[in-house]
N, C-alpha and C positions, 0 to 999 in steps of 0.2 A: 419182580417179574421181568423177564427179558423182553425188550421191545421188538416187535416184528420188523421194525425198520432198521435194526442194528446191522443185519447183513448188508443192506444197501449202503449204509454208511461206511462199512468196511470196504465194499467194492469201490465206492467213490474215493476213499483215501488211497487205495491201491492204484487206481488208474490216474489219480492226480500225481502220484509218485512217478508212474511211468511217463506221464507228460513232461515231467521235469528232468528226466534222464539225460536228454541231449544237452541241457543247460548245465548239467553236472559233469560233463565230459564223456558221456557214453557215446560209442560209435553208432550213429543213426542207422546205417545199413544193417548192422548186426541185429539191433533191436527190432527193426522193421521185419527182418527175416524171421525172428522169433515170433513176432505177432502174427505173421501169416501162417506159420505152422501151428501156432496156438489156436487160431481160428479153425484150421483144418482139424486139429485134434478135438476141439469142442464140438464141431459138427459130427465127427465120428462118434463121440461120446453120447450125443443125442440119440444115436441109433442103438449102440450097444449098451450104454449105461442106463438109459431110461426106457428103451423098448425091448431090449434083450435080443437084438439081432446082430450077429457077428458077420460083418462083411470083410472078405479078403480082397476086395477089388476097389477100395475107395480111391486109390491113386488114379483110377480112370477119370474120375470127376475133376480131380486136381489138374490132370493133364489136359482134359477136354477144354476146360476153361482157360488154362494157360495158353494153349494154341489158339483157341477162339479169340480171346482178348488180344493176343499178340498180332494175329492176322488182321483183326478189325482196326487196330491202332496203326499198324505199319503199312498195310496194303490199301485198306479202304480209307484211312485217314479220319476215322470217327473221333469225336471228342472223347476225352479221357473217361468220363463217367459212362458214356454210351458204350465205349469199348469194354469196360468192366462189366456193364450190364449184359452185353452180348455174350461174354464168356460165362457169366453166371447162368444165362439162359441155356447155353449149350450143355452145361453140366446138369441143369435141371431136366432137360429133355433126355439126356443119357440116363439119369437116375430114374425117370419114368419108365423107360424101356427095361432097364436092369431090374427095377423093382417089380414091374408087371410080370416078368418072367420068373423072378427068384422067390417072391413071397408065396408061391404055390407050394413051396417045400419049406421044411424047418430044419433046425439043427445044422449038422455038418453038411447036409445036402444044399441048404440055402447058401452056406459059406462057399462051397465049391462052385456053385453056379455063378456067384459074383466073381470069383477068381477067374473062371473060364471066360466070362464075358469081358472082364478087364483085360485079359491077355489078347483076346480078339481085337479089342480097341487099340492096344499097344502096337500090334503088328500092322494095323491100319495106319497109325501115326508113323510107323517106320517106313512105310511104302508111299504114303501120300506125298504129292509134290509140294504142297503148301507148307509142310512142316519142316522142310530142310533135312529130313532124314536124320542121320547120326550127327550131323553138324548142328541141328536144332534151328530154331527161328531166332535170328540174331538182330541186334540193333533196334529193338522196339522202342519207339519214342515215348517219353512221358507226357508231353503236351503241356497244356495250361489248364487252369481252373479258376474261373472268375477273375481272369487277368493275372493270376499268379503263376509264375514259372515253376513247374514241378520238377525241373531239372535241378533246382536247389534242394539238397537233401533234407534240410530242416523243414521246408514247406511241405515236401512229400511226407515227411514223418508224421505231421499232424493230420494229413489226409488219411494215411494208413491207420493211425490211432482211431480216427473217427469211424472208419470202416470196421475196425475190430470191435469198437464199442457198439456199433449197430448190430453186428452179428451176435455178440455176447448178450445184448439186451433182448434180441429176438429169441435166443435160446432160453434165456431166463423166463421170459413171458410165456413161452411154450410149455416149459416144465411146470410152471406154477399156474397153469390154466386148467379148466376141466378136460381139455384135450390131452394135456400132459398127464393128468391123473389116470385117464383111460390107458395111455401108453404104459404107465407104471403097472397098472393092473394086468395088462397083457404080458408084461415081463414076469410078473409074479405068478400068475395063473391064467394062462390063455383060455383054458376050458371054462373057467369061472366067468371070464369076461364075455365069452360067447354065450354062455347061459343067461347072462344079464341082458342080452339082446343087442350087443354091439357088433357091428360088422368089422370083425378083427382084421380081415384082409385089407379093407379100405383104410383103416387107421394105420396099418403097417406101411401101405403104399404112400400115404401122405407123409409119414415120418421119414420114409426112405428118400422121397423127392426133396423134402426140406433139408435133410442132411446133405444130399448131393449138391443142392443149390448153394448151401453155405460153404461146403468144401470147394465148390467152383469159385465162389467169391474169394476164397483164400488163394486159389491158384491164379486167378486173374490178377489179384493184387501183387502176388509174388513176381509175376512177369513184369508188371509195371515197375516194381522196385529194382529188380536185377537187370531188366532190359533184354531178357531172353527167355525162351521156353525150350526145354530139351526133353529127350526121351526119359530122362531120370524122373521127371514129374509123373510119368504114367507107368513106370516099371513096377513090378509086383513087390520089390523090396521097399518101395515107398509106402505101400499098404502095410507092410510089416512094421515099418518105422512108426506109423501113426498108431498102430495097435500098442507098440511098446510105450509110446508117449502117454497114452491113456492109462495103461496099467501101472506105469511107474508113478504117475501123478495121483491117480485115484479114480477108478471107474465109477460112474454114478455120482460124481461130485462136480460142481460147476468150476471150481478153481483147479481141480486136479490136472486136467489136460494142459492147462497153461503152465503149471509147474513142470509137468512131464516134458512139454515141448522145450522149455528153457533148459532143462537138464540135458536132453539129447542133443539139441542144436549147439549148446555150449561145449559139450564134449567133442562133437564133430569139428568145431572150429578152433577150439583152444587146447585140445589134448596134446597137439604137437609141442606147443609152448610149455605145457606142463611137463612133458617128457624131458625136454631140454633142461628145464629147471631142476628136475629130480636128478638128471645125469650130472649136472654141475654140483649139486649138493652132496650126492652120495659117491660120485666117482664111478658109477656103474654105467658103462657105455650102452647097455641094452635099452635103457630108458629113452635113448635118442630115437629109437625106432617105434616108440609108442604111438606116434602120429599115424603110422601105417596099420595099427591094430585097433582101429576104432570099433570094428564089429566085435572083436574080442572083449573090449572093455564094456560096451553096451550090453553084450550077452551076460557078462558077469553081474552087471547092475540088475538086469532082469532076474537072474537067478537069486540074487540077494533079496530083491523085492518079493519074489514068490515065497521065499523061505521065511523072511522076517517081517515084511510089510505087505501082507496079502491084500490089504485094502488100498495100497498105494500110499504115498507120502501124505497127501492131504487127507485121505480116508482114515489113516491111522491117527493123525492128529485130532480129527473130529471125533473119532471113536473114544480116544482117551480123554478128551476134554468133556465129552458127554458123560463118561463114567464118573468124572470128578463132580 
């Protein structure tokens, strides 16, 4: 009989391996960026994979927290954790407003409302004086934590890992709680959940705010890692990217968004090197321009996943393992 603790053991081994990556020669900034986007994708997956709500505006929460944390750290001089908490709070408040307006509709209408609100916030960031406009908010300090200098990439790496583990644990506990079971029932049959006496709109709103807050935590952490926040964090294409990460990895699975984030971020950062290697190997000069065709490659990956891996990478693995 399979032990109920075996998944937890698997997660522990996985995250222990992630903790050892810098010691094995991995570039800490790249891995930290992957963890930030993985947390962003996990937060989005909580909404679409376990509640059945497709948001086209999740980049708004990433951007709100990125600018909020950056401003708090750079201008107000708040301690690092306080700055991250402020960014997360800004995302949660934005999620409360977005959710309160959007949950009154369902399906494509819900998605389009989130997109419209996200674009309104994007243009606010474009015009607001504290964001730096198209130049972005630059030179955000990392600060210190418990006397440790976070300017050291290795020290910051383990703080980011701890933040990611906290976010993942919170999502895991939410999904495996009675609250999470209600969310799943809403996803499967909302009318049935309503007939059982659950206030569906209230559950949706709480899930939306929680997802927004965790997306904000990812955005605030990314600003701390990279030292800047830009309009790219809040643009609608970033919302599309997190949808792609979730679908490629496996919607409705806990590890799927992490795998999807790794695939997409690795492509964006390493596809140029891959193109040069292919050009040297095959002698075809066209491959040298592969780095400028990231959208084309990610689009092809999405098409392949839709046609051959409809459950995503992790979803297909779990499905076939279950059949065995």
